[in-house]
N, C-alpha and C positions, 0 to 999 in steps of 0.2 A: 192723430199724431200728437204725441205729448211734447210739450216744450220743456226745455231744461229750466230748473228753478233759478231765478235771478236773486240778487242780493235783496231786492225789495220784497220778495216772496217769503223771506225768512221771518221768524217771529222777532219781536222786539229784543228779547234776551239773547237770541242767537246773533243778531246784528251788533249788539253791544260787545259780545264776546269776540267777534271777528275784529271789530274796530280796536278794542283794547289790546288784542294780540298784535295787530299791526303797529300800534303806537309803542308797545313794549319793544318790539324788534327794531323800530326806528331809533328809539332812545339808546338801546344797547349798541347799535351800529355807530351812532354819533359819539357815544362815550368811548368806544374802543378806538375810533379814528382820531378824536381831537384831544382826549385827556393825555397829560404828559406820562410818558412811560418811565419806569425806573430802569436805568441801565447800569450794568456792572462794569466799572472801569478796571483795566488790568492793574491799576495802581493800588487798588484796595486789597491786594493779596496779603498773605501772612508775612509779616516782617519780623525777623529775629533781631537779636543784637547784631551790631555791625560785623563782628568777627565771624559769627556763625553764618550771617548772610553772605559774606565774602567767600566762605568755604563752599556754601551751596552753589553760588554763582560759578566758582571755579570748577566744581564737579560737573555742572551742566555744560560749561564750555568745553571741557575735555571729552565729555560724552558725545557732543556734536561733531567734534573733529575726528574721533576715532571710528566713525561709522564708514564702512566701505563694503564693496560687493564681496560676496562669498565666492571663492573659487573652489570648485569641486574637483575631485581627482579625475584624471583623464587618461585614456590609452593613447600613446603617441602614434600608434598605427592608424588611428582614425581622428586625427586632430583637425579641427575646423579653423577657418580664418579668424573667427571671433575668439576662440580659445587661445590661438597664437597671439592675438592682439592683447588679450588680458594678461598673458604671461610675459609679454615683451619679447617674443620670438620673432625673428625677421621672416619675411615672406619667402626669401630664398631658402631658408632652412625648411620651411613647410613644403616648398616645391621639391626639395631633395628627398624629404621623407615620402612624399607621394610617389616620386619616381621609383624609389626603393620598393614601395608597396606594389606598384604596377608591374615590377619585375617578378612578383610572386613571393617576395620574402617578407618576413615579419621582424619587427624590432622586439626583442625579448629581454634586453638588458640595458642598463644605463650606458655601458661602454659602447654598445652597438648604436644607441641613439646619438651619443656624442660623435662617433665616427661618421655616421650617415649625415646628420644635420650640421656637422662641423660647428658644434657649440663650444664655447669656452668653458673652462672650469667654473667660472663665476655664474654664467648663465645656467649651467647644469645644476649648480648648488641652489640657485633661485627656484628652479622648477621641480627639484627633487621631492619636496613634500607633496606635490600634486600628482606625481607619476603613479599610474596604475598599470603596471606591465603585466602582460598575459603570461600565464604559466606555460612552460614548454609543453608541446604536444607529446603525450606519452602513448606508446602503442598499447592498445587494449589487450591485456593478457588475462583479464578476468573471464571466468566461465559465465555463460548466460544464466540468469536466474531461472529457477524452475517455477512453473506456474503452480499455484495452490490448487489443490483438489477440493472441490466442493463436496460437502457431506450431503448425502441423500437421506432425508428423514425417513423414507420408507424402508431403508436398510437397517434401521435401528432394531435390534433384537429385544425381545421382552426383558431379558436379563439386564440390558443396559438401562432400560426404562425403570426397572425395579430398583435400581440403585438410588435413584433420585426421588421417585414417588411411586405410588401404587399404579398398577397397570390400568385401573379404571380411570384415573386422572390423566394418564398419558395418552390414551387412545383418542379422546375427543380433540386434543391438541393436534395430534398427527392428522386426523381427519379434516380438521379445520384448515391446516396448512395445505392440504392437498386440494381443498375446495370441494370435498365430497359432502360435507355436512349440510 
C-alpha cells in the first residue's frame, strides 16, 4: 500500500516554492484587509458654475417629480378593480358595469358607458384618453376564401419545362422532388 507524499517528502526546492506561495497569499490578504481604501465621495462630482449648477439641479428635481405610472388603454367591458382605482372610478360604477355585462350587453360607446356607470362629464373626460372601445359586431357578409390549389410537379408538361431550361436539366429536378433518384 502506497502512502501519500507528505510535505517532508518533497524536495527542498518544492518546499520553498510552497512556503513562498503561502507567504505571498498571506501578505496579499493582509494588505487587502488592512490598507486604507480610496473611497469616492459623492461631493467630488463635477461642479459647474453656480448658475449652470442650479439649472441642472432644477432639471433633476423636476424629472423626479414627473415620474408616474403608465396607464394603458382599457376596454370598459372588462375593467378590473385595480384599473378602476388607477383611473379614480368608484366601485359602484364598476359594479354597475359588471351588472350590465352580466345581462349580456356590451358597452360600445362613451355615451353608453356614461349612462351605465353614471359617470359625470368630468370623470368621463378624465378617462377618455384611456378608453379602448370595441368595434360594433358586424354580420359577416364576406364570402369564404377559396383554398389554394397545390401544383403537382408531375403534371408539368415538357413545353412548360422548356420555357425555363432544357429538358435534360428539368428532369433530374422533378425526379429528385419525387424521391425517385
